[in-house]
N, C-alpha and C positions, 0 to 999 in steps of 0.2 A: 460361084457364081457373081464374086467381084472380074475374071475376066471375061465373062458371056458381056457384062455392063459395058467394061470399057473396049471394048471392040464394035456392041450393038448384036449379040448374036443370039436367036432364037433357041440355040442346042448347043451343050458344048462338042459334040460333034460335027459341027462346023468347023469348027478349029481342029481337033485332034479326029479322024474322020476311024483311024483303025482302033480305036480306044476299045478295048473288047473286055477286060480281066481289071477287077475294084478291089485290091487286097485291103482288109481293114484288121488294127488289134489294138487292144489296149482299152476300148466300150462296146459297151452294147450295139450292133450295127442295125438291128430291127429298126429303132426309132427313129432312122435315120436315112430310111430304105428311102420312104415316099418322097421326101423332098429333093433327093439324090436324084433319086429315077423323074423327078419333074425337070432335070437338066438333059437328059439324053433323049435320042432319038430312034435307040436301037436297046436291044436287051443285054444285059450284061453277067459275065460269070463272076461272081461275089465268092473270095478265099478269105476266110476267118485265119486270127494268128493269135496265139497268145506269147506274150513275149514278157520279159521284164529286166529292173538293172541287173537282178541277182542271175538270168538266163533265159535260154528260149526254152517256152515250159512245152507248148504241144501248138500243131496246124491242123489244120482242115485237109485232109487227104481225098474226100470222095465227094461229087456232085452232091449227090442225091439224100444228102445230112449236112446240118448245118454244127453238128459237133465236130470237138479237134482230138486229135491224135493223141498221147502224152510222148513227148520225146523220151525214154528209157533209156539213153546212149551216149548221153552228151555231157557227164560229169556232174548231173545232178541224183540227188536219191531225195525219197520224198514219203512223206510220213501224212496220214489223212487223218484227220481229229473226226467224230461225227459231231456235226454244229446243232447240241442239244443244250438244254438245262442243264444236264450230269456236267459236260464238259464247258459251257463257257456260263459267265454273269450276263446279266439283264443288259448290259453296256456294249457287250461282245467283247470282254478282253477274256482270256483264256484263264479259266480254275487251274488252281495248284493239281499236279499230276494225271492231267490229262489222259484219256484210254488214245492210245495213238496205230494205227493198223498201215500193215503196208501194203504192197500193191498186190497180192496175192490176197488178201484179207478181206478186200474189200467188198460192198455188193453195187448192185445196179441201183438206180431209186432213190437215193440219201446223199444228203448233202453232207459235206463234209470240208471242215477246214483246211487247207493248205501247207503244211511244214515243209521246209526246203534245208537240204546241207548242201553244202557245193564245192567242190577240191578247191576253189579260190579261198575257203575258209568259214562259209557263211554256216554256225552251227543251230540247226529246228529251228528256223527262221518262218516266223508267222506273216505267212505274206500280203494277209489280210482280204483273199480274196477266198468264198465259198465255190466248191464245183459238186458235179453230178456224174456220177458214171453211166454212161446210156449205153454202153456196148461193152461188158469187161472181156471178152477175147479180142477187141481189138482195140484196148485201152484206150477207149472216145468218151470224152466228157465234154460236158457243156458248164460255162459261168454262172452260178446261179445268183449273183449278188459279192458283196463284204460282210466281214463280220460286223461290222458295227455302222450297216445299209440294211439290216432287217428291221421291220414295222411289228413289234408285239406288245401292245398293251392292253391287251386283255385275251392275250392269246390265239392271236390271229394267225403268227408267225408268215410275215406278207414278205414275199423275198424281190429283189430288184428285179428277178429275172420275171417272176409272177406280175408284177408292174407294166417291164417292157409287154409284156406279152399282153395282157388288159388297152393298154396306152394302143397299139396295135391293132386291135381288133376293133377297139372304139373309132379311133381313124376310119378301118374300112367300112363301117358299117352308116357312118356320119360322114362321110369323104372328108378329111378333118386333116390336118396336116402338123400335128404335135410338133414339136423341133424340140422343145424342153422343156422338163417337170422337176416337180420338187413335192414331197409329203412330208408332212409332221404328225404325228400324235397331238388330242387338244383333249380337254376336260372337255364334257356338252353335258351340261347339268350334273345329276349324279354320276354320269358315265361316260362314257368316251365317245369319240371321233377321228377321224382322218381327215385333215385339210388338205386340199391340194394347189398347188397353183403348177399353171401348164403355160407355156408360149405359144399363143395360138391364135387368129384372125379368123371369126368367119358369125355369120349372122344369124347363128343358133345360140337360144340361152343356155348361160350356164344350168341352169337347173334339169335341162334335158342330156347336156354332157354330163353332166355328173350324175343322172341315172343311166346312162346306157354305158360307161366306166362304172359304177356300182355292179351293174349286175354281170359286167365280164369280169372282176374282181371274183363273184360269186361263183364263176363257172371254173377260174383256172384254182382256186383256193376254197378246199373243203374245211378250214378252219375258221376263213373269211364269215365263208358264207353261215357259220354255226352262230359265231359271234354275231352276226349283224341280225339272228333274232334273238342274243340276247344284251348283251355291255354294249356294243358299237352302234350308236346312231347314224341318220341317214350320210354318205359323207358329202363334206363339204366341197366346194371351188370353185376356185377364181381365176379367170382367163387373161393373162397381162400381154403386152408386146413381147415377143423372143428377145429385143434387145434388151431388156429390161436385165434379166440374166445374163446376157455375156457384159453389160455393164458392173453389174454385180461380181464378178470372175475379174474384173478389171480393177475395181476399187479393195478386191481380197490380193490381189497381186499373182493373180492366178490365169489371166489370159494370156496361156500360152499351148503349144501341143502337146504338155503332159499331164494337164490339170484338167482335170473332169470335177461337171457340174453335179455337186452332191444331191442326190437323191431322196436320201431322208437324212432330214434335219433333227437335230436333238433343242431341247428346249431353248436354252441359251442363243443359240444359232438360229431361231426360227422366229425368235420375236423379231434379230436385229434385220433380219430378211425382211419379215413382214413391214419393219417400220422404212425400210429402205426402198420396198414397192410404193409406199402409201406416198413420200416422199417424192418420187421419181411421176405415180399419175399426176400428183397436185402439181408438177413442173410444167406437165406438158400442157 
């Protein structure tokens, strides 16, 4: 966008006509697809990758899936801990003596936290990501979130992957462009609610966007749908300019290529975020 603005371009292809492949890594790509594709004149091939300081973990090998193949011969040894209440505390920290599985023992469709041991000396390191096998024979996985970025205040078990899917479908239905979002669980009377902040500018009402997002969350997550009929009240949503998300990152010292905006915030951090948003909106 900066390049296009500087040169007065309508599309990045006006400057880079041969641009045909976009490789992403380290963050879920889908929430950014729509805003990126608005910059292109022609379709691109997208290839996802999964790398960390500890090593290169997986990469996309087939164009007909967004799943990535685990690299099993590069000096990394993987263990997989089922991401459930038996193995993890409510805050996402590992309980004592969790049950870990080797690659031959995993099942498709189960969320696992990833433990890494490396030939460089890391030993059973909890990298903080959760993954799910989509094709065990091919060792293909998707990243479903972070151990501390799941939202489950009353049993809804909402993952970042669920959130990304619901945001993407909401964008498609309402023709939105959501660049950033974050959510936290809050008290709502004697019950609970999810309060969302999304970086989006639209003529639609917050109520309409909230209603559509709530419907999509019910579709992608059965537990969420069940709790919406029990302890979970209507979804609360605030639409704010995207630059507020970026300014928050800047003030936190995290405006860099390695830092991601937290998709799920805990109580103290969320209180600070809401105060920051109010301050920014008042200053406008």
